C-alpha positions as CSV (number, residue, x, y, z in Angstrom):
1,M,92.5,-70.2,55.5
2,V,90.0,-67.7,54.8
3,P,87.8,-66.9,57.7
4,E,84.1,-67.2,57.0
5,A,82.4,-64.0,56.5
6,T,80.4,-62.9,59.4
7,A,76.8,-62.2,58.5
8,P,75.9,-58.7,59.6
9,E,73.6,-58.3,62.4
10,A,70.0,-57.9,61.4
11,T,68.8,-54.5,62.2
12,A,65.2,-53.8,62.9
13,P,63.5,-51.5,60.4
14,D,62.8,-48.0,61.6
15,P,59.4,-47.5,62.8
16,A,57.0,-45.7,60.4
17,V,56.6,-42.0,61.1
18,V,53.0,-41.4,61.8
19,L,51.8,-37.8,61.4
20,P,49.1,-36.5,63.6
21,P,45.8,-35.8,61.9
22,L,45.1,-32.3,60.8
23,P,42.8,-30.4,63.0
24,D,39.2,-30.5,62.0
25,A,40.0,-32.6,58.9
26,P,37.2,-34.9,57.9
27,P,37.8,-38.6,58.3
28,L,39.2,-40.3,55.2
29,V,36.6,-42.3,53.4
30,P,37.8,-45.0,51.2
31,V,36.9,-44.3,47.6
32,A,35.5,-47.1,45.6
33,P,37.3,-47.7,42.4
34,V,35.5,-46.0,39.5
35,A,34.4,-48.3,36.8
36,T,35.8,-47.5,33.4
37,V,32.9,-46.3,31.1
38,A,33.3,-47.3,27.6
39,P,33.9,-44.2,25.4
40,V,31.4,-45.5,22.9
41,K,28.5,-45.1,25.3
42,K,29.5,-41.5,26.2
43,D,29.9,-40.7,22.5
44,R,26.4,-42.0,21.8
45,R,24.9,-39.8,24.5
46,V,26.6,-36.8,23.1
47,L,25.6,-37.8,19.6
48,R,21.9,-38.1,20.6
49,A,22.0,-34.7,22.2
50,V,23.5,-33.1,19.2
51,L,21.0,-34.7,16.9
52,R,18.1,-33.5,19.1
53,W,19.4,-29.9,19.0
54,S,20.1,-30.1,15.3
55,A,16.5,-31.3,14.6
56,A,15.1,-28.5,16.7
57,V,17.2,-25.9,14.7
58,V,16.0,-27.4,11.4
59,V,12.3,-27.3,12.5
60,F,12.6,-23.6,13.5
61,A,14.5,-22.8,10.4
62,V,11.8,-24.4,8.2
63,A,9.0,-22.8,10.1
64,G,10.7,-19.4,9.8
65,A,11.3,-19.8,6.1
66,G,7.7,-20.9,5.6
67,T,6.4,-17.8,7.4
68,A,8.6,-15.5,5.4
69,Y,7.5,-17.2,2.2
70,G,3.8,-16.9,3.2
71,I,4.2,-13.2,3.8
72,T,5.9,-12.6,0.5
73,R,3.0,-14.4,-1.2
74,M,0.4,-12.3,0.5
75,D,-1.1,-9.0,-0.6
76,R,-0.1,-6.1,1.7
77,T,-3.6,-5.8,2.9
78,D,-3.6,-9.4,4.0
79,V,-0.7,-9.0,6.4
80,P,-1.7,-7.5,9.8
81,G,0.2,-4.4,10.7
82,L,0.9,-3.3,7.1
83,A,-1.3,-0.3,6.5
84,T,-2.4,0.7,3.1
85,Q,-0.4,3.9,3.4
86,S,2.9,1.9,3.5
87,D,2.7,1.5,-0.3
88,G,1.5,5.0,-1.0
89,R,-2.3,4.5,-0.8
90,W,-4.4,7.0,1.1
91,D,-6.8,6.1,4.0
92,Y,-10.2,6.7,2.5
93,P,-13.4,6.3,4.4
94,T,-15.7,3.3,3.6
95,L,-17.6,4.2,0.5
96,V,-21.4,4.1,0.6
97,K,-23.5,4.9,-2.4
98,P,-26.5,7.1,-1.8
99,P,-29.8,5.2,-2.1
100,L,-31.7,5.4,-5.4
101,P,-35.3,6.6,-5.6
102,S,-37.7,3.7,-5.4
103,G,-37.9,1.9,-8.7
104,S,-35.0,3.8,-10.3
105,P,-32.3,1.9,-12.1
106,G,-28.5,2.4,-11.8
107,P,-26.8,4.5,-14.5
108,L,-25.2,1.5,-16.2
109,V,-28.3,-0.8,-16.2
110,K,-29.4,-1.6,-19.8
111,S,-32.9,-0.5,-19.2
112,N,-31.6,3.0,-18.3
113,T,-31.1,4.1,-21.9
114,A,-30.2,7.7,-20.9
115,G,-27.6,6.5,-18.4
116,A,-29.1,8.8,-15.9
117,H,-27.7,9.1,-12.3
118,Y,-30.9,9.2,-10.3
119,A,-29.0,9.5,-7.0
120,D,-27.9,13.0,-5.9
121,L,-24.7,13.8,-7.8
122,R,-23.4,15.8,-4.9
123,K,-23.3,12.6,-2.9
124,L,-21.4,10.8,-5.6
125,V,-18.3,12.9,-5.3
126,L,-15.4,10.9,-3.6
127,P,-14.9,12.0,0.0
128,A,-11.5,13.2,1.1
129,P,-9.1,10.8,2.7
130,K,-7.8,10.9,6.3
131,G,-5.5,13.8,6.9
132,A,-6.7,15.9,4.1
133,K,-7.3,19.7,4.3
134,A,-10.5,20.6,2.4
135,D,-10.4,23.1,-0.5
136,K,-13.3,25.4,0.4
137,T,-13.3,27.0,-3.1
138,L,-14.8,23.8,-4.5
139,A,-17.7,23.6,-1.9
140,G,-19.9,25.6,-4.3
141,D,-23.3,27.1,-3.6
142,D,-25.4,24.4,-1.9
143,G,-23.0,21.9,-3.3
144,W,-23.3,23.0,-6.9
145,L,-20.2,24.6,-8.4
146,D,-20.0,27.6,-10.8
147,R,-18.5,26.5,-14.1
148,K,-16.1,29.4,-13.9
149,I,-14.2,27.7,-11.1
150,L,-13.7,24.6,-13.3
151,L,-12.7,26.7,-16.3
152,A,-10.0,28.4,-14.2
153,E,-8.2,25.1,-14.1
154,Y,-7.3,25.6,-17.8
155,A,-4.2,27.5,-18.9
156,S,-5.2,29.9,-21.6
157,K,-8.1,32.3,-21.9
158,T,-8.8,31.0,-25.4
159,D,-9.1,27.5,-24.0
160,R,-11.4,28.6,-21.2
161,E,-13.7,30.4,-23.6
162,A,-13.7,27.4,-26.0
163,L,-14.4,24.9,-23.3
164,G,-17.1,27.1,-21.8
165,G,-18.8,27.2,-25.1
166,K,-18.7,23.4,-25.5
167,L,-20.3,23.0,-22.1
168,T,-23.1,25.2,-23.1
169,D,-23.5,23.4,-26.5
170,Y,-23.7,20.0,-24.9
171,G,-26.3,21.1,-22.3
172,L,-24.3,20.9,-19.1
173,R,-26.8,20.7,-16.2
174,H,-24.6,21.2,-13.2
175,I,-21.2,20.5,-11.6
176,A,-20.5,18.9,-8.2
177,A,-17.0,19.0,-6.9
178,R,-14.6,18.4,-4.1
179,G,-10.9,19.2,-3.5
180,W,-8.3,18.7,-0.8
181,T,-4.6,18.9,0.0
182,M,-2.6,16.1,1.7
183,P,0.2,16.6,4.2
184,D,2.8,15.8,1.4
185,G,1.4,18.7,-0.7
186,T,-0.6,16.7,-3.2
187,R,-3.6,18.7,-4.4
188,T,-6.6,16.8,-5.6
189,R,-9.6,18.3,-7.5
190,I,-12.6,16.3,-8.6
191,Y,-15.3,17.7,-10.9
192,L,-18.5,15.8,-11.8
193,L,-20.2,17.3,-14.9
194,Q,-23.8,16.0,-15.5
195,F,-25.5,16.2,-18.9
196,D,-28.9,15.2,-20.1
197,T,-28.0,11.8,-21.5
198,A,-25.1,9.4,-21.6
199,A,-24.7,10.0,-25.3
200,L,-24.0,13.7,-24.7
201,A,-21.6,13.0,-21.9
202,D,-19.7,10.4,-24.0
203,D,-19.5,12.8,-27.0
204,M,-18.4,15.7,-24.8
205,M,-15.5,13.6,-23.4
206,S,-14.4,11.7,-26.5
207,K,-14.8,14.5,-29.1
208,E,-14.3,17.7,-27.2
209,I,-12.0,17.4,-24.2
210,T,-9.8,14.3,-24.7
211,G,-7.7,12.7,-27.3
212,Y,-6.0,9.4,-27.3
213,S,-2.5,10.8,-26.9
214,E,-3.2,14.0,-24.9
215,P,-6.0,16.1,-23.5
216,V,-7.4,18.8,-25.7
217,Y,-7.0,21.7,-23.2
218,P,-3.8,21.9,-21.0
219,I,-4.2,22.4,-17.3
220,T,-2.7,25.5,-15.7
221,G,0.9,24.8,-14.7
222,E,1.0,21.7,-17.0
223,G,3.7,21.3,-19.7
224,T,3.4,18.5,-22.2
225,S,1.1,15.6,-21.1
226,A,0.7,12.2,-22.7
227,R,-1.5,9.2,-22.2
228,D,-0.5,7.3,-19.1
229,E,0.4,4.0,-20.7
230,V,1.2,2.3,-17.4
231,F,-2.1,3.1,-15.8
232,P,-3.2,-0.4,-14.6
233,E,-6.2,-2.1,-16.0
234,K,-7.3,-3.2,-12.5
235,A,-7.7,0.5,-11.6
236,Q,-10.4,0.8,-14.3
237,V,-14.0,-0.2,-13.5
238,A,-15.9,-2.2,-16.0
239,D,-18.2,-0.3,-18.4
240,L,-16.6,3.0,-17.6
241,V,-14.4,4.8,-20.1
242,V,-11.2,6.2,-18.5
243,N,-8.6,8.4,-20.2
244,P,-5.6,9.0,-17.9
245,Y,-2.7,11.4,-18.7
246,V,0.5,12.3,-17.0
247,E,2.8,15.3,-17.5
248,Q,6.0,14.4,-19.2
249,K,9.5,15.5,-18.1
250,P,10.9,18.1,-17.9
251,Y,8.0,19.6,-15.9
252,G,8.0,22.8,-13.9
253,A,7.6,23.3,-10.2
254,E,5.0,20.6,-10.0
255,Q,3.8,17.6,-12.0
256,V,0.2,17.2,-13.0
257,R,-1.8,14.0,-13.4
258,Q,-5.3,14.0,-14.8
259,A,-8.0,11.5,-15.8
260,Y,-11.4,11.9,-17.6
261,L,-14.1,9.3,-16.9
262,S,-17.3,8.8,-18.7
263,A,-20.1,7.1,-16.6
264,G,-23.6,7.3,-17.9
265,D,-24.7,10.9,-18.1
266,T,-21.7,12.2,-16.2
267,V,-18.1,13.1,-17.0
268,A,-15.7,13.1,-14.1
269,I,-12.4,15.1,-14.2
270,V,-9.8,14.1,-11.6
271,L,-6.8,16.3,-11.3
272,Q,-3.8,15.8,-9.0
273,S,-0.6,17.9,-8.8
274,R,2.4,17.9,-6.5
275,K,5.6,19.8,-6.2
276,G,8.4,17.7,-7.7
277,E,6.4,14.7,-8.7
278,A,2.7,13.6,-8.5
279,L,2.8,10.0,-7.3
280,A,1.0,7.3,-9.3
281,V,-0.4,5.2,-6.5
282,P,-2.7,7.7,-4.9
283,F,-3.8,9.0,-8.3
284,E,-4.8,5.5,-9.5
285,Q,-6.5,4.8,-6.2
286,T,-8.5,8.1,-6.4
287,V,-9.6,7.4,-10.0
288,T,-10.7,3.9,-9.1
289,L,-12.7,4.9,-6.1
290,Q,-14.4,7.7,-8.0
291,S,-15.2,5.3,-10.8
292,E,-16.8,2.9,-8.4
293,L,-19.1,5.6,-7.0
294,L,-20.3,6.5,-10.4
295,S,-20.8,3.0,-11.7
C-alpha cells in the first residue's frame, strides 16, 4: 500500500527587502500616464511651420528679384550711389548759359539770320570738369586766343600756313579757348572760332577743314583718322552740324579724337588725346555739352 504523499509544509514568503531612501533624494511623485498624441496632429503642426517658412522665403526671393530687375532697367543716373564717373563720364559743373543782351535772339532762332552769338563767346566755352588741371597756354590775352596757338595743333608747316590763310579769307573775328588734363592723362582742348555770319562759319567747316571721311588737316601726333561711325546720335544737339573723327589703329604713343561743330556764326573744335587710347565716353560727353552751350 502506497503511503499518501505528505504535503510539504507551507513556507512563508521571504519578507521584501526594503532599501532605505537615498539621502536628500526628492520624494517620488507619481507620473500620470502620458496620452498618446496622434502622429497626424504633430505632422500637421510641422507641415504648417514648414509652409510658413517656405512662404516667407518665396516672398523675399520675389522681392529681391524685383529689386534687381528694377535696377537693371534703370539708367545709371537713376540709381542712388552710382556716380556718373562709374561709366566713364566726367563730373562737369552745372552748365549755365550767359544772359543775352536785352532783345537779342539766340543763335539758332530763325529771326537771327546771321546766326550771331550775342552772348560773350568767352563764356560759352565749356568749363573744365572736376579734377582737371587747367592748360594755361589756352587762357589767351583777356580770354581771346592768338590764332598761332590753334595752328600749332596741326602737324605740318604747310598745313598751318594753308589753314591760317583760310581763317583770314573767311574773316575770323576771334578765338576763345580752354584746355585741361585729367588725372588719367586725357588732354582736352576746345577752340571756338567766331566769324561774321553763320554762312561763313558753315562754309569754313564744311568746305575747308572737314570732309566726310576724314579731316582736311591732320593734328600733331595723329596718324590716320576716319569718321567716327559709332558716335551716338543722342550726343548730337538738334540744328547743330557735328563731324566727329577718331584715329585708327595702329596709332602711336597716344590716340587722338576730334570733332568739329558748326553752330550759327561759330565753329567749335574739340580735341582729346590720351596715351594708349582716347576713351569714347568722355569725348562724346564733352562734345555734347559744348554743343548745348552753343545752341
